[in-house]
C-alpha positions in Angstrom: -12.9 -4.1 -22.7 -11.6 -4.0 -26.3 -8.5 -1.7 -25.9 -5.7 -1.5 -28.6 -2.9 -2.7 -26.8 -0.4 -0.6 -29.2 -0.5 3.0 -27.7 2.9 3.2 -26.7 5.0 3.0 -23.7 4.8 5.5 -20.6 6.4 5.6 -17.2 4.4 6.5 -13.9 6.7 7.2 -11.0 5.6 6.2 -7.7 3.1 3.4 -9.1 2.6 2.0 -5.7 0.8 4.9 -3.9 -2.8 5.8 -4.1 -2.7 8.0 -7.3 -0.1 6.1 -9.0 -1.7 2.9 -8.7 -5.1 3.8 -10.0 -3.1 5.6 -12.9 -1.2 2.2 -13.7 -4.5 0.6 -13.8 -6.4 3.1 -16.1 -3.2 3.1 -18.3 -3.4 -0.3 -18.8 -7.0 -0.4 -19.6 -6.1 2.4 -22.3 -3.9 0.0 -23.7 -0.7 1.2 -22.7 2.4 -0.7 -22.2 3.7 1.0 -18.6 6.9 1.1 -16.6 6.4 2.5 -13.1 8.7 2.7 -10.4 8.5 1.5 -6.6 10.8 2.8 -4.0 13.6 0.3 -3.1 12.7 -1.4 0.2 15.7 -2.4 2.4 14.0 -4.6 4.8 11.8 -6.7 2.7 10.2 -7.2 -1.0 6.9 -5.1 -1.2 3.7 -7.3 -2.1 2.9 -5.9 -5.5 0.1 -8.4 -6.3 -2.7 -5.3 -6.4 -0.5 -4.1 -9.6 0.5 -7.3 -11.1 -2.6 -8.7 -10.8 -4.4 -5.9 -12.8 -5.9 -6.7 -16.1 -3.0 -6.3 -18.9 -0.5 -6.3 -16.3 1.3 -9.6 -17.2 2.0 -8.5 -20.6 2.1 -4.9 -20.4 3.6 -3.9 -16.9 7.2 -3.6 -15.7 8.2 -2.5 -12.3 11.5 -0.8 -11.6 13.2 -0.1 -8.2 13.9 3.6 -7.8 14.2 6.4 -5.1 13.9 10.1 -5.4 17.3 10.1 -3.2 18.9 8.5 -6.1 17.6 10.2 -9.3 19.8 8.3 -11.7 17.8 5.1 -10.6 14.8 6.3 -12.7 16.7 6.2 -15.9 16.0 2.6 -16.7 12.2 2.9 -16.2 11.9 6.1 -18.3 14.1 4.8 -21.1 12.2 4.2 -24.4 8.9 6.0 -23.0 6.9 8.5 -24.9 5.5 10.1 -21.7 5.9 10.2 -18.2 3.7 10.9 -15.1 5.8 12.1 -12.3 3.3 11.2 -9.3 6.1 10.3 -6.9 6.2 12.6 -3.8 6.7 11.4 0.0 3.4 12.2 1.9 4.9 13.3 5.2 2.0 15.4 6.7 3.1 14.9 10.1 6.4 16.6 9.2 8.7 14.1 10.6 11.7 15.2 8.4 13.3 18.8 8.5 11.6 21.1 5.3 15.1 21.6 3.8 16.0 18.2 3.9 12.7 17.1 2.1 12.6 20.1 -0.1 16.3 19.1 -1.3 15.3 15.7 -1.9 12.0 16.1 -3.7 13.5 19.0 -5.9 16.7 17.1 -6.8 14.6 13.8 -7.4 12.1 15.7 -10.0 15.2 17.6 -11.9 16.9 14.1 -12.3 13.5 12.5 -13.4 13.5 15.2 -16.2 17.3 15.2 -17.2 16.5 11.1 -17.5 13.5 12.1 -19.9 16.0 14.7 -21.9 18.5 11.7 -22.1 15.8 9.3 -23.4 15.0 11.3 -26.4 11.8 9.4 -26.7 9.7 11.6 -24.3 7.4 13.8 -26.0 5.7 15.1 -22.7 5.8 15.0 -18.9 2.7 15.7 -16.9 3.5 16.4 -13.1 1.2 15.7 -10.6 1.2 19.1 -8.4 -1.4 20.2 -5.9 -3.8 23.1 -5.6 -2.0 24.1 -2.5 0.3 25.8 -5.3 -1.8 28.3 -6.1 -4.0 29.3 -3.2 -1.7 30.6 -0.4 -1.0 34.1 -1.0 -2.5 37.4 0.1 -4.5 38.2 -2.8 -6.1 34.7 -3.0 -7.4 35.1 0.3 -9.5 38.1 -0.9 -10.8 36.6 -4.0 -14.0 34.2 -4.8 -12.4 32.2 -7.6 -8.7 30.9 -7.9 -7.1 29.8 -11.2 -4.0 28.9 -12.8 -2.6 32.3 -12.6 -2.2 32.2 -9.1 1.1 31.0 -7.3 1.3 30.3 -3.7 3.6 32.8 -1.6 6.0 30.1 0.1 6.6 32.7 2.7 3.2 33.6 3.5 2.4 30.0 3.7 5.0 29.3 6.1 3.6 32.2 8.2 0.4 30.8 8.4 1.6 27.5 10.3 -1.1 25.4 8.5 -1.4 21.5 8.7 0.9 19.8 6.0 2.4 23.3 5.5 5.9 21.9 4.5 4.5 19.7 2.1 2.7 22.4 0.1 5.8 24.6 0.3 7.7 21.7 -1.1 4.9 21.1 -3.9 5.2 24.8 -4.9 8.8 24.8 -5.1 9.0 21.6 -7.1 6.4 22.7 -9.5 8.0 25.7 -10.4 11.1 23.9 -11.0 9.9 21.3 -13.2 8.1 24.0 -15.3 11.1 26.0 -15.6 13.2 23.1 -16.3 11.0 22.2 -19.1 11.2 25.9 -20.6 15.0 25.9 -20.6 15.5 22.6 -22.1 13.0 22.4 -24.5 11.0 19.4 -22.7 7.2 19.5 -22.8 6.1 19.6 -19.3 2.6 20.2 -18.0 1.6 20.5 -14.4 -1.9 19.1 -13.0 -3.1 20.6 -9.7 -5.8 18.5 -7.9 -7.5 19.2 -4.8 -8.1 16.7 -2.1 -8.5 13.1 -3.9 -11.1 11.0 -2.6 -12.5 7.7 -3.8 -12.0 3.9 -4.3 -8.5 2.5 -4.0 -6.5 -0.4 -4.7 -3.3 0.1 -2.6 -3.6 -2.2 0.6 -3.7 0.8 2.9 -6.1 3.7 3.4 -4.7 6.7 1.7 -4.4 9.9 3.6 -6.6 12.1 1.9 -9.3 9.7 1.8 -9.2 8.9 5.6 -9.6 12.5 6.0 -12.8 12.7 4.1 -14.0 9.6 5.9 -13.8 11.3 9.2 -17.1 12.2 9.9 -18.4 8.4 9.3 -15.1 7.1 11.4 -15.7 9.8 14.1 -12.1 11.1 13.8 -12.4 14.6 15.5 -8.9 15.2 14.7 -9.8 15.8 11.3 -12.9 17.6 11.4 -10.8 20.9 11.0 -9.7 20.2 7.5 -13.3 19.4 6.5 -14.8 23.0 7.6 -14.6 24.4 3.7 -13.0 22.3 1.2 -12.7 21.0 -2.4 -12.4 17.5 -3.5 -12.2 15.5 -6.6 -12.8 11.7 -7.4 -9.3 9.7 -7.9 -10.5 8.3 -11.1 -11.0 11.7 -12.7 -7.7 12.9 -11.4 -6.2 9.8 -13.3 -8.2 10.5 -16.1 -7.2 14.3 -16.4 -3.5 13.2 -16.4 -3.9 10.9 -19.5 -6.1 13.6 -21.2 -3.1 16.4 -20.9 -0.7 13.7 -22.1 -3.0 12.9 -25.3 -4.1 16.4 -25.7 -1.9 18.3 -28.2 -2.4 21.8 -27.2 -1.9 21.4 -23.5 0.5 23.8 -22.0 1.4 25.0 -18.4 -0.6 24.5 -15.6 -4.4 22.9 -15.0 -6.3 22.9 -11.9 -8.5 19.7 -11.4 -11.3 20.3 -8.5 -14.7 19.2 -8.7 -16.8 19.7 -5.7 -16.6 22.5 -3.2 -18.3 21.7 0.1 -18.4 22.7 3.8 -18.2 20.4 6.8 -22.3 21.2 7.4 -23.1 20.0 3.7 -21.0 17.1 3.9 -22.6 16.1 7.3 -26.3 16.6 5.5 -25.3 14.3 2.5 -23.9 11.6 4.5 -26.6 11.3 6.9 -29.2 11.2 4.0 -27.1 8.8 1.9 -25.6 6.7 4.5 -28.0 6.3 7.4 -26.4 3.0 8.6 -23.3 5.0 9.7 -23.8 6.9 13.0 -22.3 10.6 12.5 -21.3 13.1 15.2 -23.5 15.8 16.2 -23.3 19.2 14.4 -22.7 20.7 17.9 -19.4 19.4 17.4 -18.5 21.7 14.8 -19.2 24.9 16.5 -15.7 25.5 17.9 -14.0 24.8 14.6 -12.2 27.6 13.1 -13.9 29.0 9.8 -11.5 29.6 6.9 -12.5 31.4 3.9 -11.5 29.3 1.2 -11.6 30.4 -2.6 -13.4 28.3 -5.0 -11.1 26.6 -7.7 -11.7 27.1 -11.2 -11.1 23.9 -13.5 -12.3 26.1 -16.4 -8.9 25.7 -18.0 -9.3 21.7 -17.8 -12.7 21.9 -19.2 -12.3 24.2 -22.0 -9.3 21.3 -23.2 -12.4 19.0 -23.6 -11.9 17.3 -20.2 -15.2 16.0 -18.6 -15.4 15.3 -15.0 -17.5 11.9 -14.6 -17.7 11.5 -10.8 -19.3 13.8 -8.0 -19.4 13.2 -4.3 -21.7 9.9 -4.4 -19.2 8.3 -6.5 -16.3 9.2 -4.1 -18.1 7.9 -0.9 -19.6 4.8 -2.6 -16.1 3.9 -4.1 -13.9 4.8 -0.7 -16.8 2.9 1.1 -16.3 -0.5 -0.8 -12.6 -0.2 -0.5 -12.8 0.2 3.2 -15.2 -2.7 3.4 -12.8 -5.0 1.1 -9.8 -4.0 3.9 -12.3 -5.0 6.6 -12.6 -1.4 8.0 -16.2 -0.8 7.8 
């Protein structure tokens, strides 16, 4: 691949997850030395072969145990790093845990990680992986055609909607505000990336939630149809490349929305029926009783103006996801 193996050392929190593992893979390809963290697992040692077998991993990947419940445990992984990509976040869409407990843990974990960045004295920038959910849920956004980084989710408004994954979105909003405020207060350069739903191939040994949702029409998973009525999506590799771009781009500042495709369930059905005729799809009659939600278009203009280019569309997302499903024997 012809990489230069001296780009310095960076840390990826949550490197065992969907996005984190793909980020570790890409950073190694870019020539970085990578420290990543995995949540301490009391019952058994995780099989991390999908990370340790990556190209460049034997020479340039170090894996540390760390847990958001104990933010001080991230210090060793961050020590000596020039950059930190904070990706770790519990994905409890089913909301098995009380919102207050989750908020305290994730906010305290994020602040603890940023404190470790300040203490390390080597970290020149932190790129925090947020979500477009932190920008789209307020009374004004509902009446707008386009939403950009100037929009913030109103957490009380969001709680009142009672939407699927609401506690996750509330937590993301509060954490993003906290990390940006912390950066301002402590002179730490913190940038936030706000991706929409992430789809595409995966190297983790399980199906990521967001990929599973976008495979619902192929899998016949009716409970997910509502989430596809009108939505925005971006390829995992573009999200990872955007993180790296914002770390390397000198003028990066504040928040950046990262979303590439806006699509309705009918458009998705048509696309899949034409491009993947081997998979039987539900009849469009099944969509008639779905609740129609007006969702604003997400503007990635700020990211594009910084020189970033999306490289993958809906075709690459599904080609990659289907290939990963097949590798797990699921299709």
